[in-house]
N, C-alpha and C positions, 0 to 999 in steps of 0.2 A: 584158828589157824593167827597167831601174830605176822603182820606184815613185817619184813626186815628193812628196815630202811639203811641206806647207803649211800655215797659222798654226800652232796650238796644237803640232802634233803635230813641224813641222820647229823649232821652237824648243827644245822638249824634247830632241829630237834632238842639235841644233845645240848649244845652250850650255845646256843644263839638267845637270850630272854627276848621275845618278842616283845613288842611294844609299838600297836600301830600309830598310834599318834606321834610318836618321836621318828616311827620310820619313813611318813608320809613328809618331813622334813627335809628328807635327803631323796631330791631332783636333782637333773642336771637345770644348767641355766634355762633352757627349752623349756623347762617344766616334766620331765620324764621322769620316772623313778628310777631310782639306783639301786641294784640289789645290794644287801650287804657283803656279800662274797661270787667270786665269778670265777667256776672251774675248766674244766676240760668240755663238761657238759654244755658250756655255751659257745663252743666255737663252732664255727661253721663243718659240716658234715665230711665236706672234702676241703680240709683246710688248704694241701699245698694248692690244689686248683685256685681258691679262692685268692690268697695271697701270693702265691708264687716267689720269685726271685727281683730283686731289684732290677730295673731293665728288661724286663722280661713282662709280657701280657700275663693280669692281666692291668699289670703296674701299682698292684695296691703297694707295694714296696717303697715306691720311686719308681721315676722315669728315665734314671740313667743306672747302667749297672754301678759303678764308682760312687755317686753320690757324692757326700761329702769329703770321702777318701781323697775323689782327682781334682774334685774344686771344691770352693767354697760359694754358698750361695752370694746374689749380686747386694751390697749395701747398696740401696737405692732410696734416699732420704728425698722425699715430697719436700720443694721449698719455691715461694714464690712469694713476696709482696712488693708495695711500691710499683715502680716504675719498672723497667727493664733494665737500667743500669744499678739501682738497687739489688735485684735477681742474680744480676751477673757478678756482684762481688757476692751473694752467698753462693751462688752455685762455683764460687773458684774458692773459696773458703772450705765448701765440702770437702771441693776435689784434695785440696792441699793437707785435709785432714782423715783420708782413707776411705771415702766414699769412691764406689769404682763406676756406677751410672747417676744420670741428672734423670731428675723427675717433676715437673713442670705444674705447680699450682696456680690457675689463672685466677682472677678476681671474677665478681659475682657478674656484673655487667660484658665480660668476654665469653662468661660461659652460658649469656642469655643471648649472645647475639648482638651485644648493643654497644656503640661508640661511649667512650667518656665523657663527649657531650652530649648524649643521648639524656633527656629530661630524667628519665629512671636511673640514672647511672648515678646522679645526686647522692654523695657521702658516701658511696659505697668503693669508689675510684682505687684501687690498691690497697684495698681491705681485707679480703678474705686470699689473695693471691695477685699475682703481678697482672696489670694493664698491659694489654695486647692490642692494639688498634689495626695496624699496617704491617707490613712487609718489614718496614725501617724497624720496629719496635723488636719484631723478630733476631732481625740481623743485630740488635744493642744486646738481646737476650744472650747471645751468643757471642759477642765479640771474646777472642781470644781463646777460644774454648775450639778446638776441629771439630767440624761437625761430621768427617768424613771417618772419627776415629772413637770417638764418643758415644753411647747407649745412651739415647733420650729415651723420657717417657713423660706424654701429656697427656693430662686426665684434662678431657674436655668433650663435648657429647653432641649435644645438635648442631654447634658448628664447627664441627671436628673437619669434616671436608674443608673450611675454610681454615682453619689453621693448618694443615697437613699443607695445603699450594702456599701459603707464606714460609711452610719450613723449606717447601721446595727450594722457594723463590732464595729464602736466607742463605742454604747451602749454594745454589747457584754462584750467588754472589762471592761466597769463599772458594770458587772454582770445586765444588763437589757436586757430582750427578748425583739424582735421585738413584739409580741403581746402587750408587756407594753409603745410603743410609742406614743407619740399624739402630731402630728402638722399636716404639710402641703406641700409638695415640687410643683413648681408650674407646669412642665411637659409639658405646653400647646405649643406643637410645631407647631401648626396651626399659632397661632399670631405670631410666627415666621418667616415665608415662609412669611405672610402678612406685619408683622410692623417692627419689630425688628431686623431680619435679623441675627440671629447667629444660624447656624446651623452644623449641625457633616455629615448627611447623605440625601438620597433621602426623598421624601415626604413621599412614600409607607411605607419602612422600618423604620422609625420615627415612623411611626400611630401604627406598628406594638408592639413597645419598648413600647410606651401609654398604649397601648389594656393590653402588659404583666405586666404593675406596677398594672392596675386596677384589674386586675385578680389573680394578687399576695397580693396585699394589701387586698383584699374582702377576702381572703381564711386564712391571713397571721397576719396582721396587723390593727386589727378594730377601732382602735384610728387615725388612719393616714388618711390622705386625699390625695389620689394619685395625682389629678391633681387638680390644682387653674386654673380656665378658664377664661383668661386675658383681658379683653378688656383696662387696663392700657395703656399697650404698644402702641395698637391702635389708643389711643388717644393725645399719648405725640408723634406718628407720623404725626398727624395732622388731625386726622378723626373729623367730627360732634360727635357730641352726640348720635344720631341716628345711625349713621355708628357703632358708639362704641360697641351701645346696640345690632345693629341685627349682627354684624362681631362675637361677644362675644356667643351669644346665639346660633347663628347658628355652632359655633366651638362647644360648651357646647354639641347641639342634634349628631353632628358628633361623637363624643366619645361617645356617648350612643348608636348609631347605632354601633360602631364596637365591641363594647363590647357584645350587645344582640347576634351578627353576630357570635361571639365569643361561644356564647352559656352560657354566664351567663345571670340570672334574674336581669331585672331591678332593683328589690328592695334589689338586696346583692349590687350593688355598688353605686347607684345611692345619698344614701345618705351623702356618703363621696366623694361626687363632689363639690367641692368651687367654688367662684368667687372673682374674682380683678378687680374694678372698679375704675375710676380716677373720682375725685372731684374737678373739674373744676371751674370756676370762678364767672360763669354763678347761679346765687344761685339756685334759682325756678326750670330749666331746668335741674339741675343736682337731686335734690331733683326727680322729677318725672320720668327722667331715670332709677332712683333704684327703684321706686312703679312699672312703667310698666313691668321693671325685672323681680321681683320676682310675676308677675300676669302672664306673658308669661310663663314665667319657668313651673310653677304649674300647667296650663292649659296643657300644651303641654304635659309634664310628666306622666298627669292624661289621658290624651285624645286620645295622640299619640301613647306614648309608653306603655302604658298598667300599669303603676306604680298603688299598692294597698295598698303602707304604705305613711303614712303621711311623714313620714321622709322624703322619696323619693322626693316629692313637693314643701319642703322647701328650700329657692334658699338662702343659706346663705354667705356671701360676707363680703371681707376684703376692704377696700377703702384707697387709698395715694391721698393726696393732689396734686394737678398738677405742676409737676416738670417744664412743659412747659411754666406755665403762671408768671414763676419766673424771674425776668428784674437782668442782672447786675449792669445796672442803679439804683442809689439810692435803694441799698440792701436793707434796713430798708423797704421799702414798704412791702417787701414780709411776712414781719411778719403780716400785715392787709389782704393778701390777702390768705395766710394760713388759717387765721383765720376762714374766711368767707368761706371756701374753704369745711374746717372742722365741721364747723356749718352746711352746706349743708349735709355733711356725715352723722351725727348724725339726724336731721330731717327727712334723707332719712332712716334711719332705720338699717346702718352698723351692721354689728357683731364685725369688730377688724377696727384698725383707724393708719394708719402713718401720721404723719404731717411734711412735709418738712421744713428743717432747714432755716432760712432767707440769707445762704451763697454760697446756690448748686450751683447759676448760677455761681461762681465763684470758687469751689471747691470741695473737699468732706466737711462735716461741723466739726466745733470744737467744742468742749464739752459744750463753754456756748449757741452756736444755737442750740445744740441736748436739750439742757437743756429749753431755750425757745420754742421751737417747742414742748416738753410734757408737760411743764407747760401750753401752750395752750389749749391744751386737758383738764387737770386735772381743768382750766376756764370754761370752756365750762361745765364740768361737776357738778363741786361745786359751780360755782356762778352765773350761767346765769338762773334757772328755767325751762330750757327747757326740764330736764330729769323728769320733774313731772308729767306731763301728756303724756302719750303715742298717738303718730302721733300728736301732735297738728295740725298740717296744713291738717289731712284728712277732706275732704269735701269743702276747698277752691276750690272759683270759679275756679282760675286762676290754681294751682295746677294741680287739677282734670283735667279740660281740656290741660294741657300740659301734663299728665300722657297718657290721649287718643290719644294723636297728637305723643304722641312718639310710641306707641304701634302700631300705623298704619301704620307708616314708618318703624318698623322694620319688619314687615309682606310684606310691601312691597319689602325688600330687600330679605325676606326668598324667594319668588315668586322668583324674578331673578336668586337667586342663584339655584333655583333648576330646574330653565328653564336650564342652562348650566351641569347640572349633579351634584350639590350636593357640597359642600364646598370646597374638596380634588379638585375635577375639574376646579372648578371659581378658585381655588389660581393659576394652573397650567397655568390658562388662563389669569392670572394677572387683575381679576375683581374689587376683593378687593384692590389692591395695586393702580390700576388707581382711582378708587374712592377717596381712602384717598389723594392720588397727587394733585386731581383737588381742593378738599375742603381743602386742605393746601393752596394751591396757591391761590384759592380765599380767604383765610382768610387774607394772606399777602400781597395780593394787595390793604384790606382795611385797613390795620395799614399802610403801605408805603403813601396812599393817604389820611391819616389824617379820612378818615369817622370812625374809629375806634381808640378809645383812650386806647394807652396805659400809665402810669401815670409814667414820667420819662421819657420815650423814645420817644414818640412823641406828647406830650403834658405834662406841668407843669414840665419843663425840667430847670428852672432855680436854681439856690442856689449850681451848682456844685457837685462835684462827693465824699463822705465820703469815708475815708478810713477806713476799716477795717480787722481784723487781719482774716488770712485765715490758711487752716489746709496745711503743706508739707508734703509729704509723702519723706523719705529720701531714695535718691537711694541705700543707703547701704543693705537697706531692699530685694531687689531683691538678690543680691546676697548673702543675709543672707538664702533665701529660696532657692535659685538654690544648697545652700551646703545641707539644709536639706533633698533636694530629692537625691544628691548623697550621703549621707550617708544610708538613706533609700535601696537605691540599693546596695550596697556595703556589709548589713548586710543579706539581704534574702537569702532565698534557690531559686536560679536559676533554678534547677531542676523541683520543687514544680510550681514556677511562668510560666515557659515554657509548664507544662503541663496544665493547668488551661485556658493559654489563647489559647493552641492547643483546649481546649474541649469549651473553649466559641466559636472560629470560627465554630466548626463541629454542635455545639446549633445553631446557627446563623444562618448556611446551611441548617437548616431542620425548622420545625415548633414547636420548644418544646419552652414553655416560657421560657424567658433570666435569670429571676430573679436568680436563683439559682447558673447559672454559674458563673454571676456576681459577689454573694456572695463570691465563691469561689477565684475568683481573687482578691477580696478586703483582703480577710483570708491570699493570697497568697504576699500581699504586692503589688501588680499590681500598678502601677501608672494610673492615669486618661486616660494621653497621648497613654501609651500602650493598656490600653485598647479599647480606642476609635479606633486608629489607628490598632486593631486584626480587630474590626466590620467592619471600611471600608475596608479589603480586599475581605468581603464577599456583604457589601450593596453595595461598592461604595461611590463616592463624590456629593454635589450639586452643581449645579451652576445656579442662576437664571436670565431668559429670560428677557433683558431691559424690564421696563414699558414703554418708552418715545421712 
């Protein structure tokens, strides 16, 4: 008796000429195979329960009922270069051209906890971001910008507690108490050991500092997000979308567990945990990743960690388009890449968005490139119609199937990490580091072989390379910043400085929360490097075990 084929099987047999060699080319950027057709057979068994409605558990379709019908995402362009004066000018430029909130990029010495006159800072001051050595620099950075009214994001991790102390003191000088400050500081130290490699201390004391910040902000800074759990840099290091999702969420769960172990109620701090994801070039995969992230976070916070407040279940996120997808070859093509990635972030339901500039594979962005990047968001918001309907892709056979696949892959990684003793132990054993290195190698091999085409790099390379203007950082800015630091050191009260640094070391040797001692050091005009070096005398330093 002949079997009667139905649905997708019948279509494949009758209308789809199977070519296994060509079919193997159709994969997501993560290397997962993509079916030629998706139907209702690929949807979850209980679709309504899995996707729900916007603003309702499990938040697959968005964290707020009205989403962009009620309010657009925040345009939050990342900016920072040179000294505080130059970046203050860029901040004002962005605000004047339609940006809603500020996002601060720090230079490499600041990210590593070094002052600008440190031997390792030579040639790096103000290059990748703004140089901030003292509370005076932080005050200058926000001169003329009302800190009690603007929302600020700061992308810094290992010395995040120091920069938060500087920010609090700079706001005090404007007459703004800590309770009124709104914004986010990244603080995600686990992903530093996993991917970005900017650390000051060993893992365990670094985790203590993160928990100190969560505890302090829960009590004193109700509008501040003390941790932005960041998959962005995990993805930039070469991970797959599944790895970005899994490792980011597991980092987040680890911070939750540490805070609960400190004695905090989950509902007292979880609403102020936020997320930072990458929007890569594979359009539907990225949309599915954000949908799966919301669903997993809500379920685990409710069922595993006992959260009772709805606000604790909402996985609010910032998204930045993929820097690693940008190419130095034919850089104007990057405008198209960034547009596609930004649209994926919007359709995925982000709460704020940074769009990369087309020249960022070559240098820090020029004002023209920044303007094009911002206009990209405004075109999406004002001209395309994608904000007219909440979650227009909800129920899509493809998107829902990819969302389920993302969720399944994430739980597979969670199980493996738990077998290793949790995320901290997995990092110490280099497990996520190896997974990312393997994924990066696989992707690069596909590009090198020509199996995966990158336009202008290994395909469609004809036409030559057009020259574009790039931003150059004047070497004199490094000398200027070192002079600013020297001037602060010359006029401060050294006895008060020594007293506060000594008290900080005593507190670090005990088990008290370090935020108040750090703020006292900032009020005494201690530099970032002096504070970090004082803590290193107690905590020690960290050297990574090689992955290979």
